[in-house]
Each structure stands twice: as C-alpha cells, then as structure tokens.
C-alpha positions as a Markdown table, in Angstrom:
| # | Residue | x | y | z |
|---|---|---|---|---|
| 1 | Met | 0.0 | 0.0 | 0.0 |
| 2 | Leu | 1.3 | 3.5 | -0.9 |
| 3 | Thr | 1.6 | 6.1 | 1.8 |
| 4 | Ile | 1.5 | 9.8 | 1.2 |
| 5 | His | 3.3 | 12.1 | 3.6 |
| 6 | Ser | 4.4 | 15.7 | 4.0 |
| 7 | Arg | 7.2 | 16.9 | 6.3 |
| 8 | Asp | 5.2 | 20.2 | 6.6 |
| 9 | His | 3.0 | 18.6 | 9.3 |
| 10 | Gln | 5.7 | 19.7 | 11.7 |
| 11 | Tyr | 4.8 | 23.3 | 11.3 |
| 12 | Gln | 1.8 | 22.8 | 13.5 |
| 13 | Asn | 3.7 | 22.7 | 16.7 |
| 14 | Pro | 2.0 | 24.5 | 19.6 |
| 15 | Lys | 3.6 | 24.5 | 23.0 |
| 16 | Phe | 0.3 | 23.8 | 24.8 |
| 17 | Glu | -3.4 | 23.1 | 24.4 |
| 18 | Leu | -6.3 | 24.0 | 26.8 |
| 19 | Ile | -7.9 | 20.8 | 28.0 |
| 20 | Asp | -9.8 | 19.9 | 31.1 |
| 21 | Gly | -9.2 | 23.3 | 32.6 |
| 22 | Gln | -5.4 | 23.1 | 32.2 |
| 23 | Leu | -2.8 | 24.3 | 29.7 |
| 24 | Arg | -0.9 | 21.1 | 28.9 |
| 25 | Pro | 1.6 | 19.9 | 26.3 |
| 26 | Pro | -0.6 | 18.9 | 23.3 |
| 27 | Val | -1.6 | 15.3 | 22.8 |
| 28 | Glu | -1.9 | 16.1 | 19.1 |
| 29 | Asn | 1.8 | 16.4 | 18.2 |
| 30 | Ala | 4.3 | 15.8 | 15.5 |
| 31 | Gln | 5.6 | 12.6 | 17.1 |
| 32 | Arg | 2.3 | 10.9 | 16.2 |
| 33 | Val | 3.2 | 11.0 | 12.5 |
| 34 | Glu | 6.8 | 10.2 | 13.0 |
| 35 | Thr | 5.9 | 7.0 | 14.9 |
| 36 | Val | 3.5 | 5.9 | 12.2 |
| 37 | Leu | 6.0 | 6.6 | 9.5 |
| 38 | Ser | 8.7 | 4.7 | 11.3 |
| 39 | Arg | 6.5 | 1.7 | 11.7 |
| 40 | Ile | 5.4 | 1.8 | 8.0 |
| 41 | Arg | 9.0 | 1.7 | 6.9 |
| 42 | Ser | 10.1 | -1.0 | 9.4 |
| 43 | Val | 7.4 | -3.5 | 8.2 |
| 44 | Gly | 7.8 | -2.6 | 4.5 |
| 45 | Leu | 4.2 | -1.7 | 4.0 |
| 46 | Gly | 5.0 | 0.0 | 0.7 |
| 47 | Ser | 6.5 | 3.1 | -0.8 |
| 48 | Val | 6.2 | 6.5 | 1.0 |
| 49 | Leu | 5.6 | 9.3 | -1.5 |
| 50 | Pro | 5.6 | 13.1 | -1.0 |
| 51 | Ala | 2.4 | 15.1 | -1.3 |
| 52 | Leu | 2.0 | 17.3 | -4.4 |
| 53 | Glu | 0.6 | 20.8 | -4.3 |
| 54 | Arg | -2.9 | 20.9 | -5.5 |
| 55 | Gly | -3.8 | 24.5 | -5.0 |
| 56 | Leu | -6.8 | 26.0 | -3.2 |
| 57 | Ala | -9.5 | 25.0 | -5.7 |
| 58 | Pro | -10.2 | 21.5 | -4.2 |
| 59 | Ile | -10.2 | 23.0 | -0.7 |
| 60 | Leu | -12.7 | 25.7 | -1.8 |
| 61 | Arg | -15.0 | 22.9 | -3.1 |
| 62 | Val | -15.6 | 22.1 | 0.6 |
| 63 | His | -14.8 | 25.1 | 2.7 |
| 64 | Glu | -16.0 | 28.7 | 2.4 |
| 65 | Gln | -13.7 | 31.3 | 0.9 |
| 66 | Ala | -14.0 | 33.6 | 3.9 |
| 67 | Phe | -13.1 | 30.8 | 6.3 |
| 68 | Val | -10.0 | 29.8 | 4.2 |
| 69 | Asp | -9.0 | 33.5 | 4.1 |
| 70 | Phe | -9.3 | 33.6 | 7.9 |
| 71 | Leu | -7.1 | 30.5 | 8.4 |
| 72 | Gln | -4.4 | 32.0 | 6.1 |
| 73 | Asn | -4.4 | 35.4 | 7.9 |
| 74 | Ala | -5.3 | 34.6 | 11.5 |
| 75 | Trp | -1.7 | 34.3 | 12.8 |
| 76 | Ser | -0.5 | 37.6 | 11.4 |
| 77 | Glu | -3.6 | 39.4 | 12.7 |
| 78 | Trp | -3.1 | 37.8 | 16.1 |
| 79 | Val | 0.6 | 38.7 | 16.3 |
| 80 | Lys | -0.2 | 42.4 | 15.6 |
| 81 | Val | -2.3 | 42.5 | 18.8 |
| 82 | Tyr | -0.7 | 39.9 | 21.2 |
| 83 | Gly | 2.7 | 39.0 | 19.8 |
| 84 | Glu | 4.0 | 35.5 | 19.0 |
| 85 | Arg | 2.1 | 33.2 | 21.3 |
| 86 | Glu | -0.6 | 30.6 | 20.5 |
| 87 | Ala | -3.8 | 32.1 | 19.3 |
| 88 | Leu | -6.8 | 30.8 | 21.2 |
| 89 | Pro | -10.4 | 32.1 | 21.1 |
| 90 | Leu | -12.0 | 33.8 | 24.1 |
| 91 | Ile | -15.7 | 34.2 | 23.2 |
| 92 | Trp | -18.1 | 32.4 | 20.9 |
| 93 | Pro | -21.5 | 33.2 | 19.4 |
| 94 | Thr | -24.1 | 31.4 | 21.5 |
| 95 | Arg | -27.8 | 30.7 | 21.4 |
| 96 | Thr | -28.8 | 34.1 | 22.6 |
| 97 | Leu | -25.9 | 36.3 | 21.4 |
| 98 | Gly | -26.3 | 35.9 | 17.7 |
| 99 | Tyr | -24.5 | 33.9 | 15.1 |
| 100 | Asp | -24.2 | 35.9 | 11.9 |
| 101 | Arg | -22.0 | 38.9 | 12.8 |
| 102 | Leu | -18.3 | 38.6 | 11.9 |
| 103 | Pro | -16.3 | 40.9 | 14.1 |
| 104 | Glu | -13.3 | 42.8 | 12.8 |
| 105 | Ala | -11.2 | 42.0 | 15.9 |
| 106 | Ile | -9.1 | 38.9 | 15.7 |
| 107 | Asp | -10.5 | 37.7 | 19.1 |
| 108 | Gly | -14.0 | 37.8 | 17.7 |
| 109 | Gln | -13.0 | 36.1 | 14.5 |
| 110 | Leu | -11.3 | 33.3 | 16.4 |
| 111 | Gly | -14.6 | 32.7 | 18.2 |
| 112 | Tyr | -16.7 | 33.0 | 15.1 |
| 113 | Tyr | -14.7 | 30.4 | 13.2 |
| 114 | Ser | -14.0 | 27.9 | 16.0 |
| 115 | Phe | -16.0 | 25.7 | 18.3 |
| 116 | Asp | -13.5 | 24.9 | 21.0 |
| 117 | Ala | -10.6 | 26.4 | 22.9 |
| 118 | Gly | -8.2 | 23.5 | 22.5 |
| 119 | Thr | -7.0 | 24.0 | 19.0 |
| 120 | Pro | -4.2 | 26.6 | 18.9 |
| 121 | Ile | -3.3 | 28.5 | 15.8 |
| 122 | Thr | 0.5 | 29.0 | 15.5 |
| 123 | Ala | 2.8 | 30.6 | 13.0 |
| 124 | Gly | 2.9 | 27.3 | 11.0 |
| 125 | Thr | -0.8 | 26.2 | 11.3 |
| 126 | Trp | -1.8 | 27.3 | 7.8 |
| 127 | Arg | 1.2 | 25.7 | 6.2 |
| 128 | Ala | 0.6 | 22.4 | 8.0 |
| 129 | Ala | -3.1 | 22.4 | 7.3 |
| 130 | Arg | -2.7 | 23.0 | 3.6 |
| 131 | Ala | 0.0 | 20.3 | 3.4 |
| 132 | Ser | -2.3 | 17.9 | 5.2 |
| 133 | Ala | -5.0 | 18.6 | 2.6 |
| 134 | Asn | -2.5 | 18.0 | -0.2 |
| 135 | Val | -1.6 | 14.7 | 1.4 |
| 136 | Ala | -5.2 | 13.6 | 1.1 |
| 137 | Leu | -5.6 | 15.0 | -2.4 |
| 138 | Thr | -2.4 | 13.3 | -3.7 |
| 139 | Ala | -3.7 | 10.0 | -2.3 |
| 140 | Gln | -7.1 | 10.7 | -4.0 |
| 141 | Gln | -5.3 | 11.3 | -7.3 |
| 142 | Leu | -3.5 | 7.9 | -7.0 |
| 143 | Leu | -6.8 | 6.2 | -6.2 |
| 144 | Ala | -8.4 | 7.8 | -9.2 |
| 145 | Ala | -5.5 | 6.6 | -11.3 |
| 146 | Gly | -6.1 | 3.0 | -10.4 |
| 147 | Glu | -4.5 | 2.2 | -7.1 |
| 148 | Gln | -6.8 | 0.1 | -5.0 |
| 149 | Ala | -5.8 | 1.4 | -1.6 |
| 150 | Val | -3.8 | 4.4 | -0.5 |
| 151 | Phe | -3.0 | 5.8 | 3.0 |
| 152 | Ala | -3.0 | 9.5 | 3.5 |
| 153 | Leu | -0.8 | 10.2 | 6.6 |
| 154 | Cys | -2.5 | 13.5 | 7.4 |
| 155 | Arg | -1.6 | 15.8 | 10.2 |
| 156 | Pro | -3.3 | 18.0 | 11.4 |
| 157 | Pro | -6.3 | 15.7 | 11.3 |
| 158 | Gly | -9.5 | 16.9 | 9.7 |
| 159 | His | -12.8 | 15.3 | 10.5 |
| 160 | His | -14.0 | 17.9 | 13.0 |
| 161 | Ala | -13.5 | 20.8 | 10.6 |
| 162 | Ala | -16.8 | 21.9 | 9.1 |
| 163 | Thr | -17.6 | 24.2 | 6.1 |
| 164 | Asn | -16.6 | 27.3 | 8.1 |
| 165 | Leu | -15.4 | 26.0 | 11.5 |
| 166 | Tyr | -12.3 | 24.6 | 13.0 |
| 167 | Gly | -11.8 | 22.7 | 16.2 |
| 168 | Gly | -10.8 | 19.3 | 17.7 |
| 169 | Tyr | -7.2 | 19.8 | 16.3 |
| 170 | Cys | -8.7 | 20.1 | 12.8 |
| 171 | Phe | -8.6 | 23.0 | 10.4 |
| 172 | Leu | -9.4 | 21.6 | 7.0 |
| 173 | Asn | -11.4 | 18.5 | 6.5 |
| 174 | Asn | -9.0 | 16.2 | 4.6 |
| 175 | Ala | -11.5 | 13.3 | 4.2 |
| 176 | Ala | -14.2 | 15.6 | 2.9 |
| 177 | Ile | -11.9 | 17.4 | 0.5 |
| 178 | Ala | -10.7 | 14.1 | -0.9 |
| 179 | Ala | -14.3 | 12.7 | -1.2 |
| 180 | Gln | -15.4 | 15.8 | -3.1 |
| 181 | Ala | -12.4 | 15.6 | -5.4 |
| 182 | Leu | -13.3 | 11.9 | -6.1 |
| 183 | Leu | -16.8 | 13.1 | -7.1 |
| 184 | Asp | -15.4 | 15.9 | -9.2 |
| 185 | Gly | -13.2 | 13.3 | -10.9 |
| 186 | Gly | -16.0 | 11.1 | -12.0 |
| 187 | Ala | -17.2 | 9.0 | -9.0 |
| 188 | Thr | -21.0 | 9.1 | -8.6 |
| 189 | Arg | -21.2 | 7.8 | -5.0 |
| 190 | Val | -18.6 | 8.0 | -2.2 |
| 191 | Ala | -19.0 | 6.4 | 1.2 |
| 192 | Ile | -17.1 | 7.8 | 4.2 |
| 193 | Leu | -16.6 | 5.4 | 7.2 |
| 194 | Asp | -15.4 | 7.2 | 10.3 |
| 195 | Val | -13.9 | 4.9 | 12.9 |
| 196 | Asp | -12.3 | 7.6 | 15.1 |
| 197 | Tyr | -13.3 | 7.5 | 18.8 |
| 198 | His | -14.9 | 11.0 | 18.4 |
| 199 | His | -17.7 | 11.8 | 16.1 |
| 200 | Gly | -16.7 | 13.4 | 12.8 |
| 201 | Asn | -19.1 | 16.4 | 13.3 |
| 202 | Gly | -17.4 | 18.4 | 10.6 |
| 203 | Thr | -17.8 | 15.7 | 7.9 |
| 204 | Gln | -21.4 | 15.2 | 8.9 |
| 205 | Glu | -22.1 | 19.0 | 8.5 |
| 206 | Ile | -20.5 | 19.2 | 5.1 |
| 207 | Phe | -22.5 | 16.4 | 3.5 |
| 208 | Tyr | -25.7 | 16.4 | 5.7 |
| 209 | His | -27.9 | 17.6 | 2.9 |
| 210 | Arg | -26.5 | 15.3 | 0.1 |
| 211 | Arg | -27.0 | 11.8 | -1.1 |
| 212 | Asp | -23.9 | 11.4 | -3.2 |
| 213 | Val | -21.8 | 11.0 | -0.1 |
| 214 | Leu | -22.9 | 8.5 | 2.6 |
| 215 | Phe | -21.4 | 9.3 | 6.0 |
| 216 | Val | -21.3 | 6.5 | 8.5 |
| 217 | Ser | -19.7 | 7.0 | 12.0 |
| 218 | Leu | -19.0 | 4.7 | 15.0 |
| 219 | His | -18.0 | 6.8 | 18.0 |
| 220 | Ala | -18.3 | 7.5 | 21.7 |
| 221 | Asp | -21.8 | 8.6 | 22.8 |
| 222 | Pro | -21.9 | 12.4 | 22.5 |
| 223 | Arg | -24.1 | 12.6 | 25.6 |
| 224 | Val | -20.9 | 12.1 | 27.6 |
| 225 | Glu | -18.1 | 12.6 | 25.1 |
| 226 | Tyr | -16.6 | 15.3 | 22.8 |
| 227 | Pro | -17.9 | 16.9 | 20.5 |
| 228 | Tyr | -21.2 | 16.6 | 22.5 |
| 229 | Phe | -23.5 | 18.5 | 20.2 |
| 230 | Leu | -23.5 | 16.2 | 17.2 |
| 231 | Gly | -23.3 | 12.4 | 16.6 |
| 232 | Tyr | -26.7 | 11.3 | 17.9 |
| 233 | Glu | -28.5 | 8.3 | 16.4 |
| 234 | Asp | -31.5 | 10.4 | 15.2 |
| 235 | Glu | -29.3 | 12.5 | 12.9 |
| 236 | Lys | -30.2 | 10.9 | 9.6 |
| 237 | Gly | -29.5 | 13.7 | 7.1 |
| 238 | Ala | -31.8 | 16.5 | 5.8 |
| 239 | Ala | -33.4 | 17.4 | 2.4 |
| 240 | Asp | -31.8 | 15.2 | -0.3 |
| 241 | Gly | -29.5 | 13.7 | 2.3 |
| 242 | Val | -32.2 | 12.0 | 4.5 |
| 243 | Gly | -31.1 | 8.5 | 5.1 |
| 244 | Phe | -27.5 | 9.1 | 4.0 |
| 245 | Asn | -26.1 | 10.0 | 7.5 |
| 246 | Leu | -25.7 | 7.2 | 10.0 |
| 247 | Asn | -24.4 | 7.6 | 13.5 |
| 248 | Tyr | -23.6 | 4.7 | 15.8 |
| 249 | Pro | -22.9 | 6.1 | 19.3 |
| 250 | Leu | -21.3 | 3.6 | 21.7 |
| 251 | Pro | -20.8 | 3.6 | 25.5 |
| 252 | Trp | -17.6 | 4.1 | 27.4 |
| 253 | Gly | -15.9 | 0.8 | 27.9 |
| 254 | Thr | -16.8 | -0.6 | 24.4 |
| 255 | Asp | -14.6 | -3.6 | 23.6 |
| 256 | Trp | -13.8 | -5.2 | 20.3 |
| 257 | Gln | -16.7 | -7.7 | 20.4 |
| 258 | Gln | -19.3 | -4.9 | 20.9 |
| 259 | Tyr | -17.5 | -2.6 | 18.4 |
| 260 | Arg | -17.4 | -5.3 | 15.7 |
| 261 | Gln | -21.1 | -6.1 | 16.0 |
| 262 | Thr | -21.9 | -2.5 | 15.3 |
| 263 | Leu | -19.2 | -2.3 | 12.6 |
| 264 | Lys | -20.8 | -5.2 | 10.7 |
| 265 | Ile | -24.1 | -3.3 | 10.7 |
| 266 | Ala | -22.4 | -0.2 | 9.4 |
| 267 | Leu | -20.4 | -2.1 | 6.7 |
| 268 | Asp | -23.6 | -3.9 | 5.5 |
| 269 | Phe | -25.3 | -0.5 | 5.0 |
| 270 | Ile | -22.3 | 0.7 | 3.0 |
| 271 | Lys | -22.4 | -2.3 | 0.8 |
| 272 | Asn | -26.0 | -1.8 | 0.1 |
| 273 | Tyr | -25.2 | 1.8 | -0.9 |
| 274 | His | -22.9 | 0.5 | -3.6 |
| 275 | Pro | -20.3 | 3.3 | -3.5 |
| 276 | Asp | -17.7 | 3.7 | -6.2 |
| 277 | Val | -15.1 | 4.3 | -3.6 |
| 278 | Leu | -14.7 | 4.2 | 0.2 |
| 279 | Val | -12.9 | 6.9 | 2.3 |
| 280 | Val | -12.0 | 5.8 | 5.8 |
| 281 | Ser | -11.4 | 8.4 | 8.5 |
| 282 | Leu | -8.9 | 6.3 | 10.4 |
| 283 | Gly | -8.6 | 7.2 | 14.0 |
| 284 | Val | -7.1 | 4.7 | 16.5 |
| 285 | Asp | -8.0 | 6.6 | 19.6 |
| 286 | Thr | -10.4 | 3.7 | 20.2 |
| 287 | Phe | -7.3 | 2.0 | 21.7 |
| 288 | Glu | -7.5 | 0.8 | 25.3 |
| 289 | Tyr | -4.6 | 3.0 | 26.5 |
| 290 | Asp | -5.4 | 6.2 | 24.6 |
| 291 | Pro | -5.0 | 9.1 | 27.0 |
| 292 | Ile | -8.1 | 11.0 | 26.1 |
| 293 | Ser | -10.5 | 8.2 | 25.2 |
| 294 | Lys | -12.5 | 5.4 | 26.9 |
| 295 | Phe | -12.9 | 2.5 | 24.5 |
| 296 | Cys | -11.0 | -0.8 | 25.0 |
| 297 | Leu | -9.7 | -2.0 | 21.6 |
| 298 | Lys | -6.4 | -3.9 | 21.7 |
| 299 | Thr | -3.6 | -3.7 | 19.2 |
| 300 | Glu | -4.4 | -7.0 | 17.7 |
| 301 | Asp | -8.0 | -5.9 | 17.1 |
| 302 | Tyr | -6.9 | -3.4 | 14.5 |
| 303 | Leu | -5.8 | -6.3 | 12.2 |
| 304 | Thr | -9.4 | -7.6 | 12.2 |
| 305 | Leu | -10.7 | -4.1 | 11.7 |
| 306 | Gly | -8.7 | -3.7 | 8.5 |
| 307 | Lys | -9.9 | -7.1 | 7.3 |
| 308 | Asp | -13.5 | -6.2 | 8.0 |
| 309 | Ile | -13.2 | -2.9 | 6.1 |
| 310 | Ala | -11.7 | -4.8 | 3.1 |
| 311 | Ser | -15.0 | -6.7 | 2.8 |
| 312 | Ile | -16.4 | -3.6 | 1.1 |
| 313 | His | -14.3 | -4.6 | -2.0 |
| 314 | Lys | -14.0 | -1.0 | -3.3 |
| 315 | Pro | -11.0 | 1.3 | -3.9 |
| 316 | Thr | -10.3 | 2.7 | -0.5 |
| 317 | Leu | -8.6 | 5.8 | 0.7 |
| 318 | Phe | -7.5 | 5.8 | 4.4 |
| 319 | Val | -7.1 | 9.3 | 5.9 |
| 320 | Met | -5.4 | 9.5 | 9.3 |
| 321 | Glu | -7.4 | 11.2 | 12.0 |
| 322 | Gly | -6.9 | 10.7 | 15.8 |
| 323 | Gly | -4.9 | 8.4 | 18.0 |
| 324 | Tyr | -2.9 | 9.8 | 20.9 |
| 325 | Ala | -1.1 | 6.8 | 22.5 |
| 326 | Val | 2.1 | 7.8 | 20.8 |
| 327 | Glu | 4.1 | 4.6 | 21.6 |
| 328 | Asp | 1.4 | 2.4 | 20.2 |
| 329 | Ile | -0.1 | 4.5 | 17.3 |
| 330 | Gly | 2.3 | 3.1 | 14.7 |
| 331 | Asn | 1.5 | -0.5 | 15.5 |
| 332 | Asn | -2.3 | 0.2 | 15.6 |
| 333 | Ile | -2.4 | 2.2 | 12.3 |
| 334 | Val | -0.2 | -0.3 | 10.5 |
| 335 | Asn | -2.3 | -3.2 | 11.8 |
| 336 | Val | -5.4 | -1.7 | 10.2 |
| 337 | Leu | -3.6 | -1.2 | 6.9 |
| 338 | Ser | -1.9 | -4.6 | 7.0 |
| 339 | Gly | -5.2 | -6.4 | 7.9 |
| 340 | Phe | -6.8 | -4.6 | 4.9 |
| 341 | Glu | -4.0 | -5.7 | 2.5 |
| 342 | Asp | -3.9 | -9.3 | 3.7 |
| 343 | Asn | -7.6 | -9.9 | 3.3 |
C-alpha cells in the first residue's frame, strides 16, 4: 500500500493546548506521525511518497472562501495585537448572542470560526493544514488513477473541521476534501466510514444535505463525550440527504466484540449503498490505552478491523485522524492497513 506524507506537518507545533481546565503539552503532536512513518517503513508496508501541491481550488469545493482566508491570515492578525504566542479564542456566538455577525477584531474572528478552545493557531498552522489537505488530495489522485488502496498520513487531522469552523485539532477536513475531489473526478457515490473515537461532526455537517456521499460513523456517545452537540443516532440527514447519514454512538468501555457487532451493521449498510469508492477516516483513539478516550480495543483488534473494512471490496482511501497513545499508534495504524491488505 502506498503512503502519502508531507514533512510540513511539523509546522503545527503548539507549546500547549487547553484541555480539562489546564494548559498542557498537546496530545496532538508531531511525534504521532513520525511514529507511524517509522512503523510503516520498518514493516515494509509500501512506498512512501511526498504530497503534491494541488492549489486552493479543491479546498474551496468544501470550505467557504472567507473561512479559508481567515485561516491564512489569523496568525498575522493575532501577532499584531498579542505577539508571538498561541492564538486561542476567548468568546463564541451562542444561542442568545447571535451567530451571523463577523467581528473585525481577531478575538471575535477566532470565536466566530472555531467551536473549541483546545485547537491553537500558530505561525505554521496554515502551512501544515494546507499540506495535510495536499496529502489527502495526492492520495485521492492515485486512487483515481487505479490504485486500490492508499494511506494519506495526514496531520493536522480533519474530521472535526466543518464548512466554516475549525476545532478538535482540525482546520481543513481532509477526508471531505478528498471525497469531493473523487466526485469531481467522476465518481457518482462515495461512502465515508469514520472509525475515530470521536464523532466526525465536521464531515457530517459538510455532507448532511447530500446523497452522493454516505457518511457512517462509529464513535463514543456524544451525551458524555466530545464533541457533545452532534453524533446522535437520530441525525439521519436532511433534504436530499435524508437516510445518508448514520451515527452509531457507543458507550464508554466498548470492547472489540461490541464494536465489531456495530461495525458489521455499518459495513452492510455501506455495501447496500454501492459506492464507487470508500474513504475511511482512520482514528485509532479507540485504543485501550489512549490518554483521552474510553474504549477498549487492543492492538491485535486493528488487524481484524482492517480485514473487515476490506470486505467492502472497493477502492479505499485511508485518511489519518486521531490516536494519541504515541508509543502504540504506529502498531495500531499499520495493523489496520496490513489487515486490509492481507484480506
């Protein structure tokens, strides 16, 4: 299996994140990718290729121009006011304070375009986010050219990023950008399977009114877990998209047996959709020792996960999302990919 990678991921390198009421070293860090890359090379999974520049056009097929402009300029505007320290939002539009006014002040813009305070913008954020999108788009091009499976080693991750919102360590939605590019390249139906521990709220928002992309997500129950406000079972899509959004929230403590039962239901639904191509938002924060998650999958379970995904029998693009147990992330990611290849 080919892997696509960009060294520019290292430019997203904040000193801290705000989590659980504390400023702490970020769990989403550059070492995550380096560990995966090392494991890919040590097991001989396949060639590792550099990402190619694809320009802004594919990004703007998914994200609003004003939002992209904000991401490009946020750091320079922040530095003018506060100097060179991580940019974090202070205030958000809420149910009673209005949603539609875009302030001129950078503090207001950070709140307008974000949904959490744990996703710092730094001097290198835009460079890293754009490179991550290029990783997914380069993988998408290879898939469109005839490869049966490609792994996009994306960082920053993407599935929490919506049309005009960032958060959850995500700035641009790599999986959604790749899915749209596949459609623009001739596919008529794309299925996205999100197996990250957290619900892909951004991906859901982007495709919620459409039927040419089926979004299926297995994740921790949002009643008790991030992102809290989306990911419920009754969210089925809207307008033309009714029936093309499926959420499978699972309780804390879910083990592989319970997870696999739900996965089979999800995979059967994808098969009945008859997609031309499958995009997998691949998070391995379902791992039993992940520091910010509460599922109980073991390293060996990821081999079976890969084999089960292969049962779709469609060209498949894996896009890296979460997974924060750095010592184990390489084994867990590569087990999914190896299990898929060995099926």
